[in-house]
C-alpha positions in Angstrom: -36.6 -17.9 -3.3 -39.4 -16.4 -1.4 -42.4 -15.3 -3.5 -42.3 -12.0 -1.5 -38.5 -11.4 -1.8 -38.9 -8.5 -4.2 -41.7 -6.7 -2.3 -40.2 -3.3 -1.2 -40.8 -1.8 2.2 -43.7 0.8 2.1 -43.1 4.2 3.6 -44.5 4.6 7.1 -47.8 6.4 7.3 -47.0 9.7 9.1 -50.2 9.9 11.1 -50.2 6.3 12.2 -46.5 6.6 13.1 -47.3 9.6 15.2 -50.0 7.8 17.0 -47.6 5.0 17.9 -45.0 7.5 19.3 -47.7 9.3 21.3 -49.1 6.1 22.9 -45.6 5.0 23.9 -44.8 8.3 25.6 -45.5 8.0 29.4 -44.7 11.7 30.2 -47.4 13.2 32.4 -47.4 16.4 30.2 -48.0 14.6 27.0 -50.6 16.1 24.7 -51.7 14.2 21.5 -52.6 16.8 18.9 -52.4 14.4 16.1 -55.4 12.2 16.7 -58.3 12.7 14.2 -61.1 12.0 16.6 -63.2 14.3 18.9 -62.3 14.4 22.6 -64.3 16.1 25.4 -62.9 18.7 27.7 -61.4 15.9 29.9 -59.5 14.6 26.9 -61.7 11.5 26.7 -63.5 9.9 23.7 -67.1 11.1 23.6 -69.9 8.8 22.5 -72.7 11.1 21.3 -75.8 10.8 23.6 -78.0 10.3 20.5 -75.8 7.3 19.5 -76.4 5.8 22.9 -80.1 6.1 22.4 -80.0 4.6 18.9 -77.9 1.7 20.3 -80.4 1.1 23.1 -83.2 1.1 20.6 -81.4 -1.5 18.4 -80.6 -3.7 21.5 -84.3 -3.7 22.4 -85.5 -4.5 18.9 -86.9 -8.1 19.0 -86.4 -8.4 15.2 -82.7 -7.4 15.2 -80.3 -9.8 13.6 -76.8 -10.0 12.2 -77.7 -11.0 8.6 -75.9 -9.6 5.6 -77.0 -6.3 4.2 -77.8 -6.0 0.5 -74.9 -5.1 -1.8 -76.0 -1.5 -1.9 -76.1 -1.2 1.9 -78.8 -0.3 4.4 -81.6 1.7 2.8 -82.3 3.6 6.0 -78.7 4.9 5.8 -78.4 5.5 2.1 -81.7 7.3 1.7 -81.1 9.4 4.8 -77.5 10.2 3.7 -78.8 11.4 0.3 -81.2 13.8 2.0 -78.6 15.0 4.5 -76.0 15.9 1.9 -78.1 17.1 -1.0 -81.1 18.4 0.9 -84.5 16.8 1.3 -85.9 18.9 -1.5 -83.0 18.3 -3.9 -84.2 18.2 -7.5 -81.5 15.6 -8.2 -83.1 13.2 -5.8 -86.6 14.0 -7.0 -85.5 13.4 -10.6 -83.9 10.0 -9.7 -80.5 11.2 -10.8 -78.7 10.1 -7.6 -77.4 6.7 -6.6 -76.0 6.0 -3.2 -74.0 3.0 -2.1 -72.9 2.2 1.5 -69.1 2.1 1.9 -66.4 1.4 4.5 -66.6 5.0 5.8 -65.1 7.9 3.8 -61.9 6.0 3.0 -63.8 3.2 1.4 -65.9 5.7 -0.5 -62.8 7.3 -1.9 -61.4 4.0 -2.9 -64.6 2.8 -4.7 -64.7 6.1 -6.4 -61.0 5.9 -7.4 -61.5 2.4 -9.0 -64.7 3.4 -10.7 -63.1 6.5 -12.2 -60.1 4.5 -13.3 -62.3 2.2 -15.3 -64.8 4.7 -16.7 -63.2 8.2 -16.7 -63.4 10.3 -19.8 -60.8 10.9 -21.2 -59.0 7.8 -20.1 -55.8 9.8 -19.6 -57.4 12.3 -17.2 -55.5 13.0 -14.0 -56.8 13.5 -10.5 -56.1 17.0 -9.1 -55.8 17.2 -5.3 -55.2 20.3 -3.2 -51.8 21.2 -1.9 -51.9 20.1 0.9 -54.6 17.5 1.3 -55.5 14.6 3.6 -52.5 12.3 3.6 -54.5 9.3 2.3 -55.9 10.9 -0.9 -52.7 10.6 -3.0 -52.2 7.0 -1.8 -55.8 6.0 -2.7 -55.8 7.4 -6.2 -52.3 6.3 -7.1 -53.1 2.8 -5.8 -56.1 2.8 -8.1 -53.7 3.7 -11.0 -54.4 7.4 -11.5 -51.9 10.1 -12.2 -52.2 12.5 -9.4 -51.4 16.2 -9.7 -51.8 19.2 -7.3 -53.4 22.5 -7.4 -52.4 25.4 -5.1 -54.7 25.8 -2.1 -52.9 27.1 1.0 -51.2 30.4 1.1 -48.3 29.5 3.3 -47.6 33.1 4.2 -51.1 34.1 5.4 -52.3 30.6 6.2 -55.4 31.4 4.3 -56.8 30.2 0.9 -54.7 30.9 -2.2 -57.8 31.4 -4.3 -56.0 33.0 -7.2 -53.4 30.2 -7.3 -56.1 27.6 -7.1 -58.2 29.1 -9.9 -55.2 29.6 -12.1 -54.1 26.0 -11.7 -57.6 24.7 -12.5 -57.8 26.9 -15.5 -54.4 25.8 -16.8 -55.1 22.1 -16.3 -56.1 20.2 -19.5 -59.8 20.1 -20.0 -61.9 17.3 -18.5 -59.7 16.5 -15.5 -61.0 15.1 -12.2 -60.8 17.6 -9.3 -61.0 16.5 -5.7 -62.6 19.1 -3.4 -63.1 19.1 0.3 -66.8 20.0 0.9 -66.0 21.6 4.3 -63.4 21.7 7.1 -60.5 21.2 4.8 -58.1 18.6 6.1 -55.3 19.4 7.0 -55.6 23.2 6.9 -59.0 24.0 8.2 -59.2 26.6 5.4 -62.5 26.7 3.6 -63.5 28.9 0.6 -66.2 31.5 1.2 -69.5 31.1 -0.7 -68.3 33.7 -3.2 -65.1 31.8 -3.7 -67.0 28.5 -4.2 -69.0 30.3 -6.9 -65.6 31.2 -8.6 -64.4 27.6 -8.2 -67.6 26.2 -9.7 -67.3 28.7 -12.7 -63.8 27.4 -13.6 -64.6 23.8 -13.1 -67.7 24.1 -15.3 -65.9 26.2 -18.0 -63.0 23.6 -18.2 -65.3 20.6 -18.2 -63.7 19.2 -15.1 -65.4 16.4 -13.1 -65.8 17.3 -9.4 -65.3 14.7 -6.7 -66.2 15.9 -3.3 -64.9 14.4 -0.1 -67.2 15.3 2.9 -66.1 14.0 6.2 -67.3 16.8 8.5 -70.8 17.8 7.6 -72.5 19.3 10.6 -69.3 18.9 12.6 -67.5 21.8 10.9 -70.0 24.7 11.7 -72.8 22.9 13.5 -75.0 23.6 10.5 -75.5 20.7 8.1 -76.9 22.9 5.4 -74.1 25.4 5.5 -71.5 22.7 5.5 -73.1 21.2 2.3 -73.2 24.5 0.5 -70.6 23.7 -2.1 -72.0 20.3 -3.0 -75.5 21.7 -3.4 -74.2 24.6 -5.5 -72.6 22.3 -8.0 -75.7 20.1 -8.1 -77.8 23.2 -8.7 -75.6 24.1 -11.7 -76.3 20.7 -13.2 -72.9 19.2 -12.8 -72.3 15.5 -12.5 -70.2 14.4 -9.6 -69.2 11.8 -7.1 -69.4 12.5 -3.3 -67.7 10.6 -0.6 -69.5 10.9 2.8 -68.3 9.7 6.2 -70.2 9.4 9.5 -67.0 8.8 11.5 -66.5 12.4 12.8 -70.0 13.9 12.8 -71.7 10.8 14.5 -68.6 9.6 16.3 -68.8 6.2 14.6 -65.0 6.0 14.0 -64.5 2.3 14.4 -67.8 1.3 12.9 -66.6 2.5 9.4 -69.9 3.9 8.2 -70.1 6.0 5.0 -71.6 6.4 1.6 -70.6 7.1 -2.0 -73.1 9.2 -4.0 -73.1 9.4 -7.8 -75.0 12.3 -9.3 -75.8 12.0 -13.0 -77.2 14.5 -15.5 -80.1 12.2 -16.3 -81.9 9.4 -14.6 -81.2 7.2 -17.6 -77.5 6.9 -16.6 -78.2 5.7 -13.1 -78.9 2.0 -13.7 -75.6 1.5 -15.4 -73.7 3.6 -12.9 -75.3 1.8 -9.9 -74.6 -1.6 -11.4 -70.9 -0.9 -11.7 -70.6 0.6 -8.2 -72.4 -2.4 -6.9 -70.1 -4.7 -8.8 -67.0 -3.0 -7.4 -68.3 -3.1 -3.9 -69.2 -6.7 -4.2 -65.7 -7.5 -5.5 -64.0 -5.8 -2.6 -66.2 -6.0 0.6 -69.1 -8.2 -0.6 -71.5 -6.3 1.7 -71.0 -3.3 4.0 -71.0 -3.4 7.8 -74.4 -3.4 9.4 -74.1 -2.2 13.0 -72.8 1.4 12.4 -75.3 1.7 9.4 -78.2 0.7 11.7 -77.1 3.3 14.2 -76.8 6.1 11.6 -79.9 5.0 9.8 -81.9 5.1 13.0 -80.8 8.6 13.7 -81.3 9.9 10.2 -84.8 8.4 9.9 -86.2 9.5 13.3 -87.0 13.3 13.5 -86.5 13.4 17.3 -83.2 11.6 17.2 -82.1 13.6 14.1 -82.7 16.9 15.9 -80.8 15.7 19.0 -77.9 14.7 16.7 -77.8 18.2 15.3 -77.6 19.5 18.9 -74.8 17.0 19.7 -72.9 18.2 16.6 -73.4 21.8 17.7 -71.9 21.0 21.0 -68.8 19.5 19.4 -68.4 22.4 17.0 -68.7 25.0 19.7 -66.1 23.3 21.9 -63.7 23.2 18.9 -64.3 26.9 18.2 -63.8 27.8 21.9 -60.4 26.0 21.9 -59.3 27.8 18.7 -60.1 31.2 20.2 -58.4 30.3 23.5 -55.2 29.1 21.9 -55.1 32.3 19.8 -55.8 34.5 22.8 -53.2 32.9 24.9 -50.5 33.1 22.2 -51.4 36.8 21.7 -51.3 37.4 25.5 -47.8 35.8 25.7 -46.6 38.0 22.9 -45.7 35.0 20.8 -43.9 36.2 17.6 -46.0 36.1 14.5 -49.8 36.5 13.9 -52.2 33.9 15.2 -55.6 35.0 13.9 -55.5 32.2 11.4 -56.1 29.7 14.2 -59.5 31.2 14.8 -60.3 31.8 11.1 -59.8 28.2 10.2 -62.6 25.7 10.8 -63.2 22.1 11.7 -61.1 19.6 13.7 -57.7 20.7 12.4 -55.6 23.8 12.4 -52.6 24.5 10.1 -50.5 26.4 12.7 -47.6 27.5 10.5 -45.1 25.8 12.8 -42.0 24.5 10.9 -41.0 20.9 10.8 -38.0 21.8 13.0 -40.2 23.5 15.6 -42.6 20.5 15.5 -39.7 18.2 16.3 -38.6 20.3 19.3 -42.2 20.4 20.6 -42.4 16.6 20.4 -39.0 15.8 21.8 -38.8 18.4 24.6 -42.4 19.2 25.4 -44.1 15.9 24.5 -46.6 17.6 22.1 -47.5 15.4 19.2 -48.6 16.9 15.9 -47.8 16.1 12.2 -44.6 17.4 10.7 -46.4 20.0 8.7 -47.6 21.7 11.9 -51.2 20.5 11.7 -52.8 20.1 15.1 -56.1 18.4 16.0 -57.9 21.2 18.0 -60.0 18.4 19.6 -56.8 17.5 21.5 -56.9 20.8 23.3 -58.8 21.2 26.6 -59.0 23.5 29.6 -56.5 21.3 31.4 -53.7 21.5 28.8 -54.3 24.7 26.9 -51.9 26.8 29.0 -49.1 24.2 28.7 -49.6 23.9 24.9 -49.6 27.7 24.4 -46.5 28.1 26.6 -44.6 25.4 24.8 -45.4 26.9 21.4 -44.4 30.3 22.6 -41.0 29.0 23.9 -40.3 27.1 20.7 -41.3 29.9 18.3 -38.9 32.2 20.2 -36.0 29.8 20.2 -36.3 27.8 17.0 -36.4 29.2 13.5 
């Protein structure tokens, strides 16, 4: 008998399956609204100009090599990432209460955090609470690491805004000392972010109930074009003295998708806890990837440590953010002009790469089969997939389907 005879077939990943279907479609009108990567107004991948400059600098460096990084990663990246996400003047950094380890982008940071929490969470039976909905990989990561995963309400499916009352109620009713996964900005898949006042309310409840916050931050600077605004929630929780883990990715905001460049930050209440925490995170990283990838880290580290390049990077992020916002407003305006049934203001109110359109699974299927528009079954679209060449076609297709399909 085969050793693998009893291995069951895993369910297909919805986003990866969608990508395969889209790539196989040769229709000239095809629009891929599922891809989680920035595209320019020609629909092409965009390498940030500042990344080109950093790559050129690395290519011309006579001391460059391909040696292994240390187990913690590239210091230029990890120290720069700390300052980016917590602020250069963060008391947590100054007090030595933060440890940062380089990871395989944000997904790797989530997995290292999941395994670490499984081994050391208090109490040991604490569950991980994720938003409903959340990024499709969150549940898989934490269940794979052995956690019980529960949900808290997040999206109001009627208004397509934040269900703040439901979220707060669920977090209050959860047993004390649970792990709560929060999206720092540009919530995936909804594009719905709490206001600063709502973040204060969320922090109140998490602090009152003794929950442990775990932030996933994949869009800092990309969401609004303002790195400080996009880090508001994380810095609020740090200012309140809360311990936490923070996963950070440079895939979206620096366009380093395939370089898999990210970090995991641990914030402790005292510096005394950092040596033990860092030793365990290093051990877990060593056991899984040995050492992190160097090339993307060197690009990101170069940008983060050079004032001129950093400022240019902020400008590049602003350009991406503005184009996304323009496409949101255009889609809303065109649907309104067509008289498409329903309200579409939520498309403009939401933020970041994705929009939760409110389209039904049945409508999504018709849009895919008849109009060659590819989006996830829950109606999430990647706004980056819209451009001046396809926006009219997309709006017209949505209008026709909304009118004809319940």
